[in-house]
N, C-alpha and C positions, 0 to 999 in steps of 0.2 A: 527693487533692491532693498534688502533689509540691512539695518545698521546695528552694530554691536558696540558695547563699551570698549574703549582702548585696552589693549593687553596690560595686565597688571593693575587694573582699576576695578572697582566693584560698584554695582547699583545696590543701594540699601533701601528697600521699600517697607511700608508698614505691612504686617505688624513687627517685622524684624527690627525696624528702626527704633522701636520703643526701648530697646536695650541701650541704644546710643543716647536717647533722650535721658534715660536714667543715669548713665555714666556722666553726662555733662552736668546734670543737676547736682549729683553727688560731689563732683570735683569743684564746681563753682562754690557750693556751700562750704566745703572743707577749706578751700583756699581763703575764702572770706573770713571764716572763723579763725584762721591763723594770721589774719591781718594783711592779706595780699589783695591787690586791686587788678582788675582786668586790663591787660596791655594789648593793644591792637597794632600790628605792623603790616606793611604790604606783603602780598604773596610773592612778589618778585622784587629783586634788588639789583644794584650794580654787581656784575660778576666779580669785580675786584674785591667787594666786601667779603665774599665767601672764600675766594682764593687766598686773600690775605689773612682772614680770621681763622678759617679752618686749616689752611696749609696747602700749598700748591702740590706737595708730593703725597698727599693723602689720596686714598682710593675714592673718597667722595668727590674731590675736585677733579681728579684725573679721569674718572670713568662714569660717575653717576649723575652729574648735574645736568639738568635741562637748561641749556644755554642757547640763546638766540640773539640775533641782531634786530633791534626794533626799527621802526620807520625813521627814527632820527639818527640811525647809524650807531646807536649805543649797544654795548654788549650787556644784556640783562639775563638773570637766572631765576627760575622758580626756586623758592627757598627749599633747600634740602634739610634745614634745621632752623630753629628760631632764635637761638642765643645770640648769634652775631647781629641779627636784626634788632633785638631788644637793646643790646649795648649800643649799636649805632643810633637808635632812637633817643636813648638817654643822653649820649654824648651830644647829639644834635640839639637836645633841649637844654643843654647847659651843664650837664653832669649831675652827679649825686650830691645832694645836700643832706648830711646825716646818713640815713639809709633809705633805700628804695626797695619795696617789696611788690613784685608784679607777677601775675600769672597770665598764661595764654592758652589758647585752644584752637586747633584748626589743622588743615591739610598741609603736608609736606610732600616733596617730590624727589625721587631718586630713581635713576634708570638702572634697575636691577633685574636679575632673572627671577620672574615671579614664582613664588612658592608659598606654602602655608606660612602665614606670619611675616611674609616679606613681599610687599606690594610696591608698585611704582608710584601710586598716590596712596599715602597712608596718613593717619591722623595722630597728632600728639597733643597731650596736655602737659604744661610745664610750669615751673616755678623759677624765678630768678630773685635772689636775695643779694642786693648790691650795697657795698659800703661797710660791711661787717667782716672784720678779719678773725674774730673770735671763733673757736671751734664750735661754740654753741649755735652759730648760724648753720654750719654743716649738719649738726645734729637735728635742728628743726626741719631742714629741707629733707633729710633722709626720713625723718619720722612722718612728715606729711605724705610722702609717696607710699610709705608702708601702710599708714592708716587708710589711704585711698584704696589700696588693694584689699585690705580687711573689709572695708565697707561694701566693696563690690563682690565679696565672697570668693576671692581668688585663693584657692587652698594651698597649704604647704609651701609658703614663700620663704626663700632663703635670701638674706641680704649678704652679698659678697662685697667685702670691703678691703681697700688697700690704700697706701700712700705712695705716690710717685715722686714726692719731694719737690724741692724748688729747682730753679734753673741750674744752679751750680751743682746740685745733687745729680740732676739728670745728665749734666755734661760728663761728670765722672762716671756715672753708671753707663752712659752711652758708650764710652770708650771701652769699658770692660765687657759690655755685651757684644760689641763688634769683635773684640778679640775672641770671645767664645764662639761666635758665629763663623768667623774665618776658619777656625779649626774644623768646622763641620760644613764648610761651604758646598762641597760636592754632593752632600746629602740633602741639601735644601731644595725646595721647589724653585722653579724659574722666577716666580713672582717674589719669593723671599730673597733670592740672591740680588734681585734688582733693588729691593727696598733696604737691604741690610746696612747700607751706608747713609742713605738719606733719612730713613725713618726706621731704625732697627727695632724699636719697641713694637711696631706693627707686626713684626715677625712672630712675636709671642702670641698674637691674636690668631695666627694662621692655623686652622684645623689640619691642613695638609702637612704642616711641619711640627705637629704637637710632639711626636716622639723624638724628633731631632733636637728640639729645644728643651726637652725635659732635663732638669738639672741646671738650666741657665741661671746666672746671677739674677737676683730680683731687686727692684727699686728700693724695697724696704731695708736692704743690706747697706745702703749708702745714704741714709737720711742724715741731714745736718741736725744738731741739737734742737734748733727751733722747729724744724719740720717734725722731728720725732716727738717733741712735746705737744705740738698741735695734734698729731695723730693720737697720742695718749688721751688728750682732752676729748677728742671725738669718741673714742671707745668708752670712756667714762660716762659721757653724756648719753650714749645709746644704752648702756647698761642701766643707768638711772631711769631711763624712759621705758625700760623693759622691751627694747627692740633687739631681738636675737640677730646675731651677725656671725659671719664666718670670714676670718681673714684669709684672703686669697692672694698670695704673693705674686702670681703671674697676671693678675688683673691690671691692665694698663689702659690708656686712652691714646688712640692714634692721632686725634686732633691736636694741633699745635698749641692751643691756648690753655690746656689743662695743667694744673700743678697740685701738689699735696693730695687731698682726699679724693678718691674715686670709688664708685660703688655701682652695683647692679642689683636688681631684684629678679630672682630666678625662681619661678614656680616649679618645684621638682617633679610634679606630675604632668607637666606640659611638654609635649614633644612637637617641635617645629623646626624650620630652617634656622631660626634664631630663638633660643630658649629664653633669653632675657626679655622681660616685659617693660623694662624701664631702667634708667641709670642716670648717673650724673657725676658731678665733681666740682672741685674748686677751680676757678679760672682767673686768678688775679692778673695775669699778664694781658688779658684781652683788651682792656680799655686802652692801654698804651699802644697796642698793636693797631687799634682802629683810630688813633689820633686823639684819644682822650687823656685825662689826668690819671695817674696811678690810682686804682680803685679796687679794693678787694671784692671778690664776687664768688658766689656759689649757686648752683642751680641743678635742676633735675628735669628730665623729659620722660614722660610715660607714654608707651606705645599702645594706643587705644585699640587698634585692630587685634593685637596679640592679647591684650587684657581680656577682651570679650571672648576670645577663643579659649583662654585659659581658665576663666571663672567657672564655678560650679554651674551645673544646669539649673538655671533659675526657674522657679515656679512661675507660670505665666500669670502676670498680674493683670487685672482689668485695665483696659485702655479707656473705658467709659464708665462713669458712675451709673448712668441710666440710659436705656434705649426705650423710647416711647412707642407703644404699639397702639394703633387705632383699630379698636374692635368694632366701633360704630362709625361708618363713613360720614354720618351727619356731624361727627365731632372732629373732623379733620382740622377745621379752623381752631378749635379749642386746643387740639394737640400741638399745633404749630406755636400757638402762644405759650403753651405749657413748656415746650422745649426752650423757648426764648427766655422765660422766667428762670428756668434752671441754670441756663448758661450765665445769665446776669448775676446769679447768686454764687458764681464761681464753680459750678458743677460741670462736669464733662457730660454732655447730653447730645443725643442725635435721634433721628427717626427716618423712616423710609418715606420718600416723596412719591407721589403718584398713587394710583389705585392698585394696591397690592393686597393679596389675601393675608389673613392673620397668620397662617402657616408660613408664608413667604417672609413676613415681617419678623417672625421669631427666628427664622434661619439667618436673616440679616443681622439680628441682634446677637446671635451666637458668633457669627463671623466677625462682628465688631469688637468682640471680647469685652462686652459690657458686664458690669456686676449684676445689674437688675434690669428686668423689663418692667416698665410701668404701663399698665393696660388702661387705656381710656375707653370706657364702655358705659354700661348701665349705671355704675356707681357715681358717675360724674355729677349727675343731678343732685346727689346727696353730699357732694363735696368730698368725694373719696376716689382713690384709684387702687387697683390691685397691683401689688409689687411682687414679682416672682424672682427669687434668687436663681440665676441662670446656672450656677454651679451645682446646687442641690435640688432645685425644683420646688422648694418650699415657697408658699404664698402667704402674703399678709395683706389685709385691707388697711390702708393708711389714709388719714385725713389730708386733704390737699394743703391745709394750713400748717401741717407738721412735716410734710414730705421732705423739705430741704434739710431740716434738722435730722430727720430719720436717715437720710442718705449720708449725711456727714458724720454720723455717730461712729 
């Protein structure tokens, strides 16, 4: 019997995995430059954490969660997103003193119909900025996500921006939206008719109902003065940071914990089941929903699977700095020690083990995507090796005492 990966999941093997390594390094470096620290939480939590935090009438909780009963009789769920887990962890640790700036990276799980850019196990990188009510926090988080896409060469990205106001604003807007939908109830999809009273803002997200809800009232029409001023501050901050954005009145969030600023990053050249490669928003109510003290909060989640699909075709970068070729079998021991020295110097180096021809070793070097082949042969007695550029074929004779500096240049 042969086994296959579960439907909606992917095996990522080298050399394809090198793009994931690069994406992780870039994100970790960028987050740390912005002052965020790595935050690790469990991959599964109490089911109630997500049903309470995300909202029981959301599609995520109703249809998409991987929920099971563990051996202790407890209902647990593989995390469908990370924000609720991070907030739970911070509340459990005693809450926020001043501000908390954390980032995370890892797999999430949702039972969806697998398509391009929509997987049952997918990976997210995210930022949570807790304890700051100022619109400057929103701006920083939006900018970090945008800069990440720039650094990964994702082309033609549009930041779509909106404000959904505060709880009172949403209550007023919700009544008006329901009134609008009731007049068009017979034209709505079955799913929209089911949601229109419990979570009417989700209807605006429905592609099946896009034409029916065209012209619906938007949250921005019902912002309180405080929420409107906050949104103006976000826009001013983005303009000062040279972050281009498009106000999108129909952009909402179906999850219960969002308020005020919401946004998405949409690469206009990317076509997939879900065109957004990331998004976020302010979620001030979530701390109290999860039993904590009132705490302002804003965050973003970046969809790594989609980002790597949407980025420009990257030139293949070398995965190794050097591949050592043994041209003289009597020098096998020297070659092994040479590889060890290169690795200890922080260089990425490898060689073929066993008795292989020089031609076979060069083929292995090409497959390994090394920058250079270093040939251990006749020159070794003179303290030199031949370095061949595997991209151009050019060769140089380099002194062993200089090779590490030469490779790092």
